[in-house]
VOGU-3710 file (C-alpha; in Angstrom, 3 decimals, decimal comma):
1> apspasdpsa> 34,746/11,400/-3,552  31,395/12,730/-3,430  29,209/12,032/-0,260  26,431/10,013/-1,416  23,510/13,335/-0,444  25,854/14,960/-2,763  25,727/12,087/-5,561  23,123/12,069/-7,893  23,995/8,384/-8,724  24,123/7,217/-5,142
11> stdatifppv> 20,265/7,123/-4,710  18,329/4,128/-2,369  15,605/4,165/-4,663  14,640/1,316/-6,240  15,301/1,519/-9,816  14,805/-1,167/-13,058  17,855/1,196/-14,405  21,311/0,021/-14,031  23,628/2,964/-11,619  24,374/5,820/-13,852
21> ppqlarnfli> 27,607/6,258/-14,909  29,733/9,090/-12,857  30,637/10,935/-15,769  27,112/11,165/-16,529  25,832/11,576/-13,166  28,226/14,523/-13,044  27,469/16,841/-16,066  23,630/15,677/-16,705  20,486/15,402/-14,734  19,376/11,855/-14,858
31> vdtvyenash> 15,845/10,941/-13,815  13,749/8,373/-13,191  10,083/9,076/-14,616  7,110/6,729/-13,986  3,817/7,899/-15,606  1,003/5,684/-13,715  -2,243/5,721/-15,487  -5,510/4,870/-13,872  -7,293/1,515/-13,993  -10,252/3,086/-15,685
41> snlgipgpdg> -10,666/6,290/-17,777  -13,756/7,669/-15,578  -12,109/7,794/-12,407  -11,630/11,565/-11,988  -8,283/13,318/-10,340  -6,329/11,536/-7,968  -5,553/12,134/-4,501  -7,834/13,784/-1,894  -7,953/17,092/-3,426  -9,482/16,178/-6,650
51> egmdlgysgl> -12,712/16,643/-5,293  -12,035/20,678/-4,775  -10,691/21,040/-8,436  -13,770/22,277/-9,957  -13,698/20,393/-13,597  -17,241/19,147/-13,758  -17,666/15,009/-13,584  -14,780/13,348/-10,515  -15,430/10,633/-11,062  -17,990/7,494/-9,549
61> ggvgedikel> -18,009/8,937/-6,702  -19,278/11,757/-7,957  -22,568/10,022/-8,742  -25,579/10,845/-6,666  -27,368/9,013/-3,936  -30,868/9,648/-6,199  -29,527/8,340/-9,746  -27,699/4,926/-7,436  -31,160/4,575/-6,224  -32,743/3,853/-9,807
71> lpeecrvafe> -30,307/1,068/-10,232  -31,020/-2,511/-10,222  -29,919/-4,599/-7,166  -27,056/-6,354/-9,461  -25,880/-3,571/-10,915  -25,659/-1,393/-7,755  -23,821/-3,817/-6,200  -21,335/-3,944/-8,979  -21,286/0,077/-9,175  -20,650/0,163/-5,539
81> raverervwk> -17,557/-2,153/-6,559  -16,427/0,219/-8,964  -16,401/3,284/-6,681  -14,539/1,012/-3,940  -12,065/0,596/-6,810  -11,819/3,979/-7,744  -11,163/5,455/-3,871  -8,467/2,707/-3,535  -7,175/4,330/-6,735  -7,452/8,292/-5,462
91> ggwgteeqda> -6,462/7,160/-2,366  -2,906/6,101/-3,736  -2,478/9,666/-3,977  -1,870/12,741/-1,850  -2,477/16,270/-2,521  -1,495/18,635/-5,134  0,967/20,135/-3,347  2,462/16,857/-1,687  2,756/14,798/-5,043  2,848/17,919/-7,673
101> rrgrlvidkg> 5,521/18,850/-5,386  4,005/21,975/-5,410  4,522/24,634/-2,571  2,171/27,107/-0,875  2,583/30,371/-2,613  2,854/33,579/-0,675  1,689/36,411/-2,828  1,610/39,828/-1,490  -1,182/41,834/-2,853  0,490/44,781/-1,291
111> vil> 3,452/44,496/-4,157  2,942/46,395/-6,901  5,959/45,698/-9,763
//
């Protein structure tokens, strides 16, 4: 019998799906995929490194203080609440390296192919 570490159907993670039959797990890669959208379309790139992406507008947190000062008090309070929601959403993600499972590539520029 395969050990739990080598048996893909013996996952300890919570899932909404029933256990995968051993015949399928042996012959196919079974993946639970979860897609999560931002609660608003303007929340920018998630994660602590989202600000570093040079893609233009980076959500409400990117609005300058000079623009915020022009808002009436009621609008400013609502805006700050929205910025906090954005911060919480972005904070739920790790860095691109962590969440996208991308490693840091070491590129030796001295090697010419």
